[in-house]
N, C-alpha and C positions, 0 to 999 in steps of 0.2 A: 696335508689332509685338508679335506673338503671341511662348507658353511654352507648353511643351508638356511636360506635368510625372508623370514615372516613379508613380502610385499603386499597382500592380498586383501589388507580392514578397507573399509568401506569411510573412514576418518569423520563418523559423522558427529562426534562432540566438537568438532573444529571448525564443522560448516559455518558459513560459507566457503572458508579458504579451498574447499574439494569439492566445488562445483562442477569445475573443470577437470583438475587434479587429483590424482590418488594422493594419500595422505606422505607417502614417502618422496614425492617430487616433490612435496613441497618444497622455495629457496629460502636457504641458512646459507648469508654472507653469498647470494650469489651463484650458491651450488646446488643442486637438492640434495634430501637429508639422507639419501639412498647412498647418493655418490659418497657423502661422508661418511659412509656404513661403512663401504668399497674399500675405502683409504685407507679406514681403518685395522679392516682386516689385512689388506695388500701390507702394511705396515709387520703385520706380526706373521708374514711369510705365508698366509693362507692364500689361495691363487685359483683354486678347484670353489668357483661356487655355484649353489645350486638357486636359482628364484620363486618360492612362490607367488604365485598371482594368483589373482580374482578380480579385483572389482580392474575397470579400464586397465586390463594388462598391456597394452597397443602404447600406453604412451609410456612407458616403461621400458617393453623390451624394443619402442625407437629409437628411445635416446638411449642405450644401453648395449644393444645389438650381444655378441658374441662378448662382447668383453673384452677384446683385443685391445681399444684406445685407449684403456684404463690399467691395463696391463696387468688384466685378468681371465681364466674361462667364464663363461655365464652361463648354466643351461635352464631355462627358462623352463617353469611346471605347471602347468594351467587347469585345477582340479572342474571336473564337469560339476560341483557342487560345494555349497561349505561344507565343507568338513571340516572346520574346527582347525585345531594349530595344529593339534597330535594327528586328527584325522587329515589333512593335507601332508603333512610329513614322511605317513603313513604310504601314502597315493602315490609318493616320490622313493620310494627304499629302491629302485633300481639304481638311480643315481648315487648312492651313497652307501650301497653296501659292501661289505668288506671288512678284514676285522682292525681296524683305527678307529680312536674315538672320532664324532665329526661334533664341531658347534653349527649350534643352533643361536639366532641372534631377529630381535626385533626388526624393520626396515625403515619402524620413525621414529626412530633415538637416537638423541646426538648423546655421544659418551668419546670418553678419551681413555679408555679404563685399560689396566693392562691385563691380557687374555692369554696371554704364554703364563702368568704366571695360577691363572684360572685352570688351563692344560695340566700346566704342572701339579696342581693340586690333583686333580681329578685322577692323572693317573696316581699318582703315590697313595692314596685312598681306596686303587682299585674299583672305584666307584663305576655302577651303575649308570649313574645321573647324576651331576654336580651343577645345583642350581645358583647361578650369580644373583649375589645382593648387594644390596644397600643400602645406607643409612638416608631418610627422607625428613622432614621435621614432620609432616603430618601426613602419615601409613595409615588415615580410618581408611582413605581411598582406595587403599592399595590393598592386596594380600599380604600377613604377614607371617614370615618363616621365622620361628624357633631352631634354635641350635640346639645341641652342648657342646661341651669344652671343644670335641674332639672334629666335631662341625658335622656330627650326625640330628639330619633333620628329625623333630620331635611333633613338631605338631605344626598345622596350618589354619591360619585364624583371619576366613574371608567376610571383611566389611565389619570389625569387631568394635566394637563401644569402647571409650578411653579406660575404663574398670577394668577391660583384656589386656592392654599396650603394655607387655612386658618386656619387648621391644620394640625398636624402627626400622627391624631389617626388612625390607620388604624384595621380592620377588624383580630383578631388575629385567627379566625376559631377556638374559643371554643366559646360558647354556651348554655343557660337555655333555655329551651322550655316550655310553656304550652302542652300538649296532646290535647287541642281543633287546634292547629295550623293545624295535618294531615288535617285536615276538606278543610285547604286552595288549597291543596298538589294536583294538580289531579296522577292519578295510571296511572301508568306502561306509563309512557313517559319521555323524559329527561326533566326535570326540576332541576333548581339551586337556591340552597339560595343566591347568592349575587346578581343574575343579573334576576330572576323571584319572588320567594315567599320573599327577604323582600320588593323591589317595592310594590309589589303589595300590603304587608301588611301596608306601607305606606302611602299609595294612598285610601287606604280601613279607614284609621284612625285607627289603630288598636293597640293597646297598646306593641311600642314597643321601648324598650330602649337599650343602649350604658349603656358600666360599662368599668373602667381604671381598667384595672387587673396589680394588685402590683408583679415584681419578673421577674424574667430572662423570655424571648422569646427569640425563633429565629425559621425561617419558614429553615429548611434546601432542600434548593431548588435547591443547583447548587453544583456543585466539590469545589469552594471558600468557600460554607456557610457550608457542611460537614466540612471539615479540620480548618476552625474557629468555629466550634462546639466542636468539638473534642479538642480543643483547651482550649478553656473557660474554659469545665471541667477541664481537668489539671491543670488552671486556678484559680480555686472554685468559678466561678464567677455567674456557675447553683449546685444548690444541687443535687444533683442526687449523686444514689448506683452504686458502679461503680462493678468492677469485681476483683476475688482472695481477697486475705489480705494484711496488709499493713504492712510491715517490721519493728519490732520496733527497729530502729537506730536512734537514735536523730539528728536534722539536713537533715534527708535523706527522702523523703517524695513519697516512691517504695512500689508498689503493684506487689504482685506475685501470678499467680496461683501453684499449685499442679506439684512436678517433676522439678523445673525449677533449671537450671545449670549456673552458674556464676562464670565467672574466678576471679580471684582475682586484676588479674591489669585490669580488666577490667571496665570503668568509667561511671555510670549513673548519671547525672546531671539534676536538675529541680524534675519536676515530674516523672515519668516514671512507665508504667501499663505491665506488663509483663502475657501472658498468659500460659498457661501450657503445660508441655513438651517442653518449648522451653532452647533452647541451646545460650549461650551468648559465644563468646571465649575472648580469652588475647586479651587486649587495644585497646577493640572495645569502641566507644563510644555513647552513648543513650543519648538524651537531651527532654526531653519535647517529650515526643513521647508514641505512640501504637506499644505494639509489641502483636502480634494473637498468638493463642494456636499454640506449634507444628512447631516452627520457628527456624530457627540458624542464627545466627550473626554473622560472621568467623571475623580471626583475620582484628584489626584495620581500622576497616566497621564503619562509622560517621554516627549515624543516628542523626538529629533533627527535631525535629517539623514535626513528620511524624508522618503516619498509616500506621500500615503493618498489615493486615488479617494472616488469618491463612496457615500453610504451606510452609509458604515465606523464600526463601533462600537468604540471601543477603554475596557474598565469599567476598575474602579477597581486602580489600585497595581500597572499594568500599563507593561512599558519596550521602545520599539522603538529602532534606531537603526542609520541606513546602510542601510533597506530599500525595498520596494513592499509598501505592501497594497490588492488592490484592489478592486473595488468589492463593494458588499452583504457585506462580510467582520464576523464579527462576531470581538473577540480581550473573551477571559477578563480574568475580576481576576488578579493579580500573576503574568500571561503575559510572557515575558523573551524578545525576540525579537532575535539577533545579525546584525550586521552582514552586507549581500548575499544578504541573504533575501529571498525574492520568495513572496508568498502570492495564489496567483492567487482571482479572483472566487467568490462563493458560501461560502464555507469557514468552519469553526467553528472555531474554536481554547480549547479547554476552558483550566480554572482554574489556575494554577500551571503549563502547558507553558512548556518549551524548545525553542526554536526556532534550532538548532547553524548558525554561517555558514554563509555561502551557501547554504543548503538551501532549495529550489526548491518549493513547494506548490502541485500543480494543482489546479482549479477543482471546486466542491461536493466538499471532503474535509472529513472530520474527524478534528482532533486531538483525543484523549479528555486528561481531566483530569489533568495533572502529570507528561505524559508529554515524553519525551526526544525530538525528532527529530531525527535525526544524518545521514538522509538523506534524499533527494530523495523526495516521495510521486508516484507519478503515477497507477498503476495503479490503486491499492487505496480502498475508499470511506473508509477512519480509517488513523489512523493508528494504536496499542494504547500505554498507558500504562506499556506493560512490555515485554519481550520475548516475556517468557515466559505460555506457559496451560498451568498442568499440567503443567508438566515438557517443554511441546515450543515450536519456535519455529515461527510458521505463516506464510506467505507465496507470493504468487503468481509462478511458480515464471518465474524470467529475467528478471520486472520488479521485481518488491518483492522478492524471494529472488534476486538474481542471485548471479553467481559470485564477486565480488569482496567484497560480504557477507557471503559462506559463506567467503573464505578469511579474513575479518577474524573471522566468528563462531568458525572453528577455532581460533585465534591466540589469543584471549580461551578459550576451552576447556582449552585444552594451557597456559595461562600464572598459571592456578589448580591445575595437576595438576605431583606432584615431575617433576622434568626426568629424562631418562632412563625415566620408569614406561611403560607400555604399556595402550590405550586397546584395544576390542571394539570394531567396525564392520561395519555390514552393512545392506543395503537391498533394496526391493523391485526389478521388472524393467524398471520407468519409464525412458525415458530421461532424463526432467529430474532425480528425486530424485538419479540417476548421475551426473550433472552436477555435482547441486551438493555430490554427498558428495567427490563427484573436486576439489574445490574447498576443500571443510571440509577437507578431505587436510594439503592444501597447506601449511594455518595452520596445524595441529599437529605438523607434523611443522616449520613453521619454527621452533614454540619450545621442541624439543626432545624431543617424544613417540615413541614408538616410535607405530605403526597395527598391530591384529592384523585382518586383513582376511576377510571371511567372505562377504564376495559377498552374493549373493539369499540371502535366507536366512528363514524365518519369523521373528517376534517371538518366538514364546517358544523356540526353540532358541538364539536369540543371550545372552537373559536369564537362562535354563537355565548355559550357560555361566558367565558372573557368578559365579553361588554357587559356583564354585571359586575357585581364589588365582589371580593371575597378572596380572589387570586391575585399574586402579584405579577405570574408569569403561566404559563405554558407549553406544553413538551409535547413533541408525536412522533410516535415510531415506527416506518413502516419500510417493504422491500421494495426495490428502484422499480422503476416499469423497462427503462434499459436493460436493467440486468436485476434477475429477482437475486443472483447470489449479493447482492451489495444490502444495506438497510442504511438508511436516511433518518436524524434525526433532526427534527422540527422544532423554530423556537419562536415563540410569540411571545409580546406583551403584555400588561394587564388589561389591557383595549384588546388584542387579540389580533394588531397587526406586528408584521414581522418582524423582528428585533431590530434594533437599526446597526448603523456602523459602528457606532464608536460602544455600545454596549458588547459587542465581537473582539474590539478590543480590548477593551477590556478583559473581556470571559480571558484568550488568549495569554495577557500576561500572567491571568493566576493560575491558568493550566500549565505555560508552560515552565511559569519558577513552583510552581504545585505548592502555590502559598492556599493550605486548604487550610477553614477554619476548623477544627475541632470544638466538640462540647462535651461535658460529661454527660455520664450514665443516663441522669435526670432531664437532661434536655433535646436529648435524642430525638429526630422525626418522628409524626405516628403515622401513617399510610389509614386512609376513610374511605369508603368506596360511595358511590356519590350516585342516590335517586332522583328518580322524580327530572332528571337532567332531559329525557326524551320527551315527555309531557311538556317541558318550558321550552322545548324547541318548538315542537308541533301546534304547542297555542300560538305562538309569536307568527308561525309560518302559515297558518293558515287567517290570522289575523291580515298580515299583512297582501296576499292575492287574493281578487275576486275569483271566488268561486261561485258563486252563481251562474256566472255566462260558462264559465267549464264545464258544469252541468249539466245544462241545456244541452252543450255541443254531442255529450253522451261517445268520446272521441274511444274508439280504438287505436292503440298503442302497442307496442311492441320495446320492452326495456330491457336493455343487456347490463345486467346489475356486477358483473366483475366477479363474480366470486367475493364481494364485500358488503360488509355487516351494515351498509345499507338499505339491503335487501331487507332484513327485518324491521325498517322501521319505515321505509320510505313507500312499502309500497299499500300501505294502511292510508297513508295520506293521500296516494290517488284512487285509490277506492272511492274515498269519502268525498272525492272532486267529481265522484259520479263516471268516472276513467275505466272502460274498460280493459284491463294492464296483461298483455301475455308477455308470459318474463322469464330473461335467459339469464342463467345462471345466478341464479335468483340462489343460492346455498354460500355459505364459505367453505372454503379447507385452508388447511396449518403449510401445507408449503407445496412445491409444483415449480413449473418454466414460465410462471407469471403468466403475463396479458398480452397478446398481439393483438393489438388496434385495428391494424388494416385486416386482420385476417375477421376477430369478430363485428368489425363493419359489414364485413365482404359476407358472409351469416346474417346478419339483421338486415340486407339488402332485399337478402333472397326470403325470407319470413314476411316484409313487410308486404314485400307483393305479391308470396303466397298466399298471405289473408286477408287482403284488402282494406289493411289498417289505413288509422291517416297521418302517421308518419312516425318513424321510428330513430327513438333517443339510445345513446351511450354513454354511461358514465363511468369514469374512471375508476379502479378499487377503494378507492378512499372522498369519493363522491362530489372532488372536487371541479374536474373538468369534462364538458361534454358534447359533444359529437351528433350529430343530424343526420335523418336518411331520409328523403321527403315520399310522396305515396307512390310513387314513379321508380322508390329504389337511388336514387342519386342520392350519393356520397359529401356528406356537409361536413370537413373539419378544419383543423387549424383555419387557413386566414376566407374558408369559405363558410366556415361555419362564423369568424365574425361578422363578414359582412354580411352574413342572411340575418340574424336577429338583430342588426343593425337596422338593415332596410327594415323589419318588423316594427321597431323599435319609432323611426323613422315615420311609419303611415298609421301607426295606430296612437303613439302621442301625440300632444299637442307642441312642446317644447319644453327644453331641458338643455341640460349640458353634460354630455359622452367624452370622456376619458380613453386618447390614447396610446400608446409610446410613440416617440418620434417618426419612426421607423413605416409606420404603416403607412399606407399610397394616400396622396391626395387626393383623392376620390372620396374623403370621407370628409373632408371641410364642403366640397360640394353641395357633396349630396342635406348633408347636413344644414347648410345655409338655405339650401332651396327649401327645408320642410322646414324654417322656425327656428332651429337647434344651433349649439357651438356646439364646439370641440375646442378640448384642453387638450397640451400635449405636457408630455410629460415624460424623463431620462427612460433608456430605455430597457431600464430591470421590472423584474415582476414586483420587487420592492417600492421601487418606487413609484407607480402606476398603484399600485394599494394606497400609500400614500396619498393618493388623489382624492379619496372618498371624505379626505376631513375637511376638506372643502364642501359646503352643507349643496352648494347650486348644482355640486357632479350627483347626476342621476344614475346613471353608468358608467361603468367599467368592464373592456374588454383589452383582452389580449390573446393574441393570433395560436393558440395551444386549446379553445376553448374553456379557458377562464374567462367569468362574468363578475359579474360584481352588479346587484339592483341595492342601493344603499335603503332605497325605503325598507327594507327587511332587514339589511345586516351589511357589514362592513367585509368579510371576508368571499372571498371565492366561494360558491355554494352549486353545486350542479343541478342537485334535487331542486333548488327553487330556480334558478337558469332552465328546467325542463319546468317546471308550473307558470313560470311567467311566458315561458315559449307559446305554451296553448293555451294562457290569455289570452296574448294579442292576439293568435289566430280566431281562437273566438270573437276578441271583441269587431274582428278586420271578415272574418268570415271568408277565409281563403284558407288556403292549403299552400304545402311551403313551396310546390317547383311555382303554387303562381309568384309567389313573391322573387324566389329566383331568376324570374323569365323579366322583372325590372331592372334587375343588377348590369351595371355597364360593363365590362370587358377591360380590363385592368392590365397593363401592361408594367407587370414588374419583376425584380429578380433579388436572388438573394443568393452573398457565393460567402466564403471564409477562405482568407489567406494566410498561411503560417506564420508567423513574426516574433521571433524569440524575445523572451521581456525582453533585456535591453536595446531592443532595436525600436519597442514600441514609440518612447520619448520622440525619437528620428522620426518617426512613423506623423506622428501628431502634429511636428513640427513642420517639416513639408509639407503636409495637406494644408496647416494653417498660412503654410505660402501659398501654397498652391489657389485660397481660397481671396487674396488679395486681392480689391479691386472689381471682387464679384460677388453676384447675392447668396450674400451666406448666413446660416445661424452656427451659432455655437454652443446650444443645451445638451447636446451628452453627443459627443465627436465634432464633426465639419461636416455639415450637410451644406453641398452646395447647387441652387439652382439656377436652370437655365432657360431657354422658351418654352416653356411644356415639358419640361426635363430638370430632375435632380439626380444627385448620388449622396451618400450618406456613406462616413467614411467613422468608424469608433472604433480601438481595440476593446477584448474580451476582458471584464473586471478579473476571469478568472482561470483561463485558458492562453494557449501560446499560439495566438490568433489573431485578425483582423477582420472586422464584419464588415461588411460593401454592400450597401442596399442602391439599386434604383429603378426608379421608374420613370418613363416615354410615354410619347403619344404615339408609339406603335412598336412592338414584339423586336422590330428590328434594330432600330434607335438604341431601345432597355438594354439589347445584345451589343453593342457594338460601345454604349457607356461604359459596360460592365465590363468588357476585350478592355479599354483602354486603361480604366481606371486600375484594375488587376494590376497590370501591366507597371505602371506607377508605382503602384506599391510595392512590389516586387524589387524593383531598382529601389524602392529608398530603402528598403531594407537590407541590399545587399549593399549600399553605402557609394 
């Protein structure tokens, strides 16, 4: 007797387990599901098998080959298209023709039913088709088959309601068929057994029967069912052959492959299957679990009711319960994996991470140390150890940062704020940030907090409004300049500053616990549109700038607005200042590939030279950052823009305090001192630098990415005001930008990053501190060691697995040598 095994499905519902394996090849008790199906057929004397393949057929073909190793004959058939279940069988009809009935079974079932009884029933009824039936507790997700007392099929119910469930018998995916049935299946087109063939046979009153199968049956349709199938095997609920040899110890049900090492004080409880070449270390505890080949379970690790595939490493003190860990996964120390979790192939879970119940992690992902993963990690490369990076939350739009996630985020944010208070919200013009904002707003309203909506607005205008009374915080939504597929959510406090670290930690606790405040209908927050904010900003802007001296110069300037909303507001201010403005990209867009600053600056440079403009200015899409181009077309960005504006200030102003992060070259101290200014050093983050303006003596703050704060106007980074202030300083000195640039000395300054795992950052800092002993060193942020006219700064990145290394020296060669020396030191410290 022949059997046709349907093994071509995509396994969509069970992803990510089927990311690199077809579903029939998923391991159950150390063997593929399909091998258990082959064993069942062989046990019933069915040795001539036809495998119908479609999705990843080479995996199945390479494993089973011609079937000789498994005691059967296997013919592999691959239809050129997805013909459906019946259409695929029709395509393979040349291999199943004859007078004898044949069996069809799904290749992804775990079952031990009596196939012989099914065949005998089929023959006794002289049926054309006999459908194997099984009873399940919840038949709603399956198709119900209703038969009479003789077994004749009288009705099919697809996706019934509970009021229609007159039977719990479902189609088990196992059939006996007479070859004549092939005449009822059209060739080379999609045709399904349940939806097409069986209803046709019923309508034409062909002998169609149903038979209740006896034995265990489970559809391995999703991750939960997959875990339960494995647990049922361990519990002896289904008669299948596992892998390995049973350990001959009374009271133990332990199955071992070859070359397994088990420490004497390891504890194995219940039924445990351990694959070949696997090592179980001291005081590890394994209960009712399956461990794949060539894996390692280290000291005090605890594995309960879980399935581990091959080449999996569970480090010390980690726990996993009721979960699936796929091949080539490394779990760090002290990790906790809750029930229902799936960690797919080639993932790295950092030390101390927590994977919450039911989370699915797709292949080749990294979870950073001490991160708490509370939702599926599908599209991004890693799950960060914290929600925030410098007062902002980022994620791949609509995949990592979904509307559902944003609504929870909004509810968590509002739960931290007083009920009935108001927050200010704005966005850029892209569709994805707008969508995420709307979902976030719903969460805020649900917690009883009101929203004042500025819609599309530059960031500096939102932050300027926050410096007045009326709102307890602000949130801004925008796409990322580095990747327009990513949305960024920026959070500000009631004064317009970036949110504090303590706020971030409290926010995350509420978010992770989902401890959201809920209010009754009458207390749900309101949305109001804010009008007059732009006029209020303009008024403060004009009052803070010396407009008359700018008007006298009648500057011709080229401004690239980067498709941002600043073009709607700032152009009028520049006109009022008497500037002739040549505008580039002065309209908004809803989607696209973002902005390439380098490409934009190259075009800006050409237009400045072609038009004879006094200068060119590039604003980022949110009007926070400013890059400059002089009248000769030279571009000033990052550190160059910082030095250029800094020297303009030194020449045009009398005195004051200017704040810079610690890593800025020491040239700024020398130049400031010569011109009657002082420099205040801060920690290296944007947030720490912003905080410097709380000191009333600080007049200017600058970060080397085009961001400036002029505290005479506001305490936020404002590219629009920085542009106008640059024009004011040029007018006051009656100079061109190129003339200022000529007075800036060459600085021999280098920056490099060194890869460093989270768990090694403490070691690097300890070694750097030891390196600084007896030397001229400071410890404001990292370790800065000064030598004779040169220095090196080492500090770990707050959010990434890297260490920053900065050097400055009297010559470029000395700076390079210093960089090479300390790069090697850090690499050696990391290696241990």
